[in-house]
C-alpha positions, 0 to 999 in steps of 0.5 A: 443477468446470468452472463454478468454472474458468469463474468464476475466468476471468471473475473474472481477466480482470475483475481484469486489466480493472480493473488496466488501468483504475485503475492504467495509464490513471487518472492520479490513481491512479497520482499516489497510488501514486507518492507512496507509493512516494516516501515509502517510499523517503525512510523507507528513506533515513532509516533509513540515516542514523540508524546513521551518526549513532549512529557518529559519537556513539560515534566523539566519545565515544571520541575526547574530543570536547566534550559540546556536539557530542555533544548536537548529534548526539543532538538530531539523531538525535532529531529524525530519529526523530520525522520518521521516525515522523511521515513513516511515519504519513502513509505509513500513512495515504494508503496506507489511504485509496488501499487502500479507495478501490481496494476500493470501486471494484473491489467496485462494478466487480464488482457491475456486472459481476454485473447484466449476468450471465444467470440461467443463470449465478446458477443454476448457481453458488450465491449464497453461493460468489459472494459469498464469492469477490467478498469474499475476492478483492477485499480 
């Protein structure tokens, strides 16, 4: 049981060092994360605009405004829906690229750390257990 706790402590220390190395001190990672958050805020803002336009369409029907007014708002609503879907697609793509790149770097760092460990560590711990923890904890 003590070995599992030591392994967990070593992995947690490695994870915090990795977070500090890649997220806090790496400018390209910070920039990618910034763009992901910014796009998320834009998508959220767009989702609040659609109900406002729908309300204007319904009010326009009730007040007897012209059909051209309602058509313009309907076209605007459709444009916003298409724009929102397109932005959401690119957000998901950027997130997946970012996450895969982070996972790759984390696994490479974990592998380098395993290469530095002594033979006694591998004699005390089962290789399958180490492999399982590395794969499950790094994704």
